[in-house]
C-alpha positions, 0 to 999 in steps of 0.5 A: 325947096323941091325936097321940102315940097316932095316931103309934103306930098309924100306925107299927104299921100301917106296920110291918104293911104293910111285913111283908105286902109283904115276905112277898108278895114272897118268895112271888112269888120262890118261885113264880118259882123253882119255875117255873124248876125245873119248866121245867129238869126238864120235858124229862126228865120227858116222856122218862121218861114216854114210856119208862115208858109203853112199858114199861107197855104191854109189861107189860100185853100180857103180863098183868103189872103194872109197878110203879114200883120195878121200872121205876126199877130197870130204867131205872137199869140200862139207860137211864142211859148214854143219858139224863142224869138231872137229879136229884142223884145221892144222891136220884136213885132216890127222885125217879124212884120218885115220878115213876114212881108218878105216872105209873103212876097216870095210866097206870092211869086212862087204861087204865081209861077205855079199857076 
């Protein structure tokens, strides 16, 4: 009877261990995929940020504020011919706005530190 209970406990422990190892493996795979995706988009993000920073400075000199939406609309109108955007076409504008918003926050912080 004791042996039977111990076998059941061992079986439960083994099952829990397998589930835990499986979830850890899935998490590690997800992290790898995220890093690969990040590497794929990194060159575009850097170029996009550089272009946005130039526009940001141009607007700052003229006393205006460059919003993320305005920059993305300008970018899509004038720069998409020379730069390939890696995001899917249906979600391009939203992704670019998110990226531009993050860049704007960073630019504003850097500009405030200089002042």
